[in-house]
MISETOR-458444 format. One record per residue (C-alpha): x negated, y negated, z negated; residue number from 1; residue in one letter. Coordinates in Angstrom, 1 decimal. Layout:
<nodes>
(node (X, Y, Z), NUM, "A")
...
</nodes>
This chain:
<nodes>
(node (27.0, 69.1, -24.8), 1, "M")
(node (29.6, 68.2, -22.2), 2, "G")
(node (29.2, 67.5, -18.5), 3, "L")
(node (29.2, 64.0, -17.0), 4, "Q")
(node (32.4, 63.3, -15.1), 5, "V")
(node (32.0, 61.9, -11.6), 6, "I")
(node (34.1, 60.8, -8.7), 7, "N")
(node (36.2, 63.7, -7.4), 8, "G")
(node (36.6, 65.4, -10.8), 9, "A")
(node (39.7, 67.6, -11.1), 10, "V")
(node (42.4, 66.6, -13.6), 11, "L")
(node (45.4, 68.4, -15.1), 12, "R")
(node (48.5, 67.0, -16.8), 13, "C")
(node (50.5, 69.1, -19.2), 14, "S")
(node (53.7, 68.1, -17.5), 15, "F")
(node (52.5, 67.9, -13.9), 16, "G")
(node (52.9, 70.8, -11.4), 17, "V")
(node (49.7, 70.2, -9.4), 18, "A")
(node (46.1, 69.2, -10.2), 19, "P")
(node (44.9, 65.7, -9.4), 20, "S")
(node (41.6, 64.0, -8.6), 21, "T")
(node (39.8, 61.3, -10.5), 22, "L")
(node (38.7, 58.4, -8.3), 23, "I")
(node (35.7, 56.5, -9.7), 24, "V")
(node (34.9, 53.2, -8.0), 25, "L")
(node (31.2, 52.4, -7.6), 26, "P")
(node (31.5, 49.2, -9.6), 27, "T")
(node (29.0, 50.3, -12.3), 28, "N")
(node (26.4, 51.2, -9.8), 29, "K")
(node (25.5, 54.4, -11.7), 30, "T")
(node (25.3, 57.7, -10.0), 31, "L")
(node (25.2, 61.3, -11.1), 32, "A")
(node (24.7, 64.0, -8.5), 33, "C")
(node (24.9, 61.2, -5.8), 34, "Y")
(node (28.5, 60.3, -6.9), 35, "M")
(node (29.7, 57.4, -9.0), 36, "P")
(node (29.6, 58.3, -12.7), 37, "A")
(node (32.9, 57.8, -14.7), 38, "A")
(node (33.4, 55.9, -18.0), 39, "T")
(node (36.3, 55.9, -20.4), 40, "I")
(node (37.7, 52.9, -18.7), 41, "M")
(node (38.4, 54.8, -15.5), 42, "D")
(node (42.0, 55.5, -16.5), 43, "Y")
(node (44.0, 53.2, -14.3), 44, "V")
(node (47.1, 54.9, -12.7), 45, "P")
(node (47.1, 55.1, -8.9), 46, "L")
(node (43.6, 53.6, -8.8), 47, "M")
(node (41.6, 56.2, -10.9), 48, "N")
(node (44.2, 58.8, -11.8), 49, "I")
(node (46.3, 60.1, -8.9), 50, "M")
(node (49.7, 61.7, -9.3), 51, "P")
(node (50.1, 65.3, -10.4), 52, "F")
(node (52.8, 66.4, -7.9), 53, "G")
(node (56.1, 66.5, -9.7), 54, "M")
(node (56.7, 65.4, -13.3), 55, "C")
(node (58.4, 67.8, -15.7), 56, "Q")
(node (58.4, 65.7, -18.8), 57, "S")
(node (61.8, 65.5, -20.5), 58, "P")
(node (60.8, 62.0, -21.8), 59, "T")
(node (60.2, 60.5, -18.3), 60, "N")
(node (63.1, 58.1, -17.6), 61, "P")
(node (63.2, 59.1, -13.9), 62, "V")
(node (63.4, 62.8, -14.8), 63, "V")
(node (66.2, 62.0, -17.3), 64, "I")
(node (68.2, 60.0, -14.7), 65, "A")
(node (67.8, 62.8, -12.1), 66, "A")
(node (68.8, 65.4, -14.6), 67, "T")
(node (71.9, 63.3, -15.6), 68, "A")
(node (72.8, 62.9, -11.9), 69, "A")
(node (72.8, 66.7, -11.5), 70, "K")
(node (75.1, 67.1, -14.5), 71, "L")
(node (72.4, 68.4, -16.9), 72, "G")
(node (70.5, 70.6, -14.5), 73, "V")
(node (66.8, 69.8, -15.2), 74, "F")
(node (65.4, 68.1, -12.2), 75, "T")
(node (61.6, 67.3, -12.0), 76, "P")
(node (60.7, 64.1, -10.1), 77, "M")
(node (57.6, 62.8, -8.3), 78, "P")
(node (54.8, 62.0, -10.8), 79, "C")
(node (53.7, 58.4, -11.2), 80, "I")
(node (51.1, 58.5, -14.0), 81, "P")
(node (51.8, 56.0, -16.8), 82, "A")
(node (48.5, 55.8, -18.7), 83, "V")
(node (47.8, 52.7, -20.7), 84, "V")
(node (44.9, 53.7, -23.0), 85, "L")
(node (41.4, 54.7, -22.1), 86, "P")
(node (40.0, 58.3, -22.2), 87, "W")
(node (39.0, 59.5, -25.6), 88, "V")
(node (36.5, 60.2, -27.1), 89, "P")
(node (34.0, 59.8, -24.3), 90, "G")
(node (30.3, 59.8, -25.0), 91, "S")
(node (29.3, 56.9, -27.3), 92, "P")
(node (25.6, 57.8, -27.0), 93, "K")
(node (25.6, 57.4, -23.2), 94, "V")
(node (26.6, 54.0, -22.0), 95, "L")
(node (27.3, 53.0, -18.4), 96, "I")
(node (27.6, 49.2, -18.0), 97, "G")
(node (28.0, 49.0, -21.8), 98, "G")
(node (31.0, 51.4, -21.8), 99, "T")
(node (30.9, 55.0, -23.0), 100, "P")
(node (30.4, 57.6, -20.3), 101, "A")
(node (33.2, 60.1, -19.6), 102, "L")
(node (32.5, 63.7, -20.4), 103, "N")
(node (34.6, 66.7, -19.6), 104, "D")
(node (36.0, 67.1, -23.1), 105, "S")
(node (37.7, 63.7, -23.0), 106, "S")
(node (41.5, 63.4, -22.7), 107, "Q")
(node (44.0, 60.6, -22.1), 108, "C")
(node (47.8, 60.4, -22.7), 109, "V")
(node (50.6, 59.5, -20.3), 110, "C")
(node (53.5, 57.4, -21.7), 111, "L")
(node (55.8, 60.3, -20.9), 112, "W")
(node (53.9, 62.6, -23.4), 113, "A")
(node (51.7, 64.4, -20.9), 114, "G")
(node (48.1, 65.2, -22.0), 115, "I")
(node (45.7, 64.7, -19.1), 116, "I")
(node (42.5, 66.8, -19.3), 117, "Q")
(node (39.5, 67.3, -17.1), 118, "I")
(node (39.4, 70.8, -15.7), 119, "T")
(node (36.3, 70.3, -13.5), 120, "F")
(node (33.8, 67.4, -14.0), 121, "S")
(node (32.9, 67.2, -10.3), 122, "G")
(node (29.4, 68.6, -10.9), 123, "Q")
(node (27.6, 71.2, -13.0), 124, "T")
(node (24.1, 69.9, -13.7), 125, "T")
(node (24.2, 66.6, -15.6), 126, "V")
(node (25.0, 67.1, -19.3), 127, "Q")
(node (25.8, 64.4, -21.8), 128, "I")
(node (26.5, 64.6, -25.6), 129, "P")
</nodes>
C-alpha cells in the first residue's frame, strides 16, 4: 500500500538540482489530512509541478544552447518542467472525481528525459492501494 499524495508533496527530478513541491488545486473537493488530495491528472507544469532549480539534462534545448555558447563547457540552466503525460500508475482502485488517485509510488516523465518521483507524499496516515 502506498500513501495518498496531497497538496505540498515533495517531488524530485532526476535532472533537477533541487526538490520541488506539488500544488494540488481544490477542484475535486476531496481532502486527505485537511489538504486537497491529488490525482494522476495533477501534472501540469508551473501549475501543479513547480521547477526543480536548475536543469542538468543534456537533452534540454536550453541547456544545449547554453553549453554551445560556452564552447562546450556543460552549463545547467533554470528548470522549466515539460511534462505532457499524467502520473503513472496511480491508484485505479481509488477514484477522485472519476480519476485515479495519486499514490507515492507514481512517476511522470519530463520531455527532457527527467524522471519525476514523489519523495514525500505530504502526509503519513492515509494509505491507498
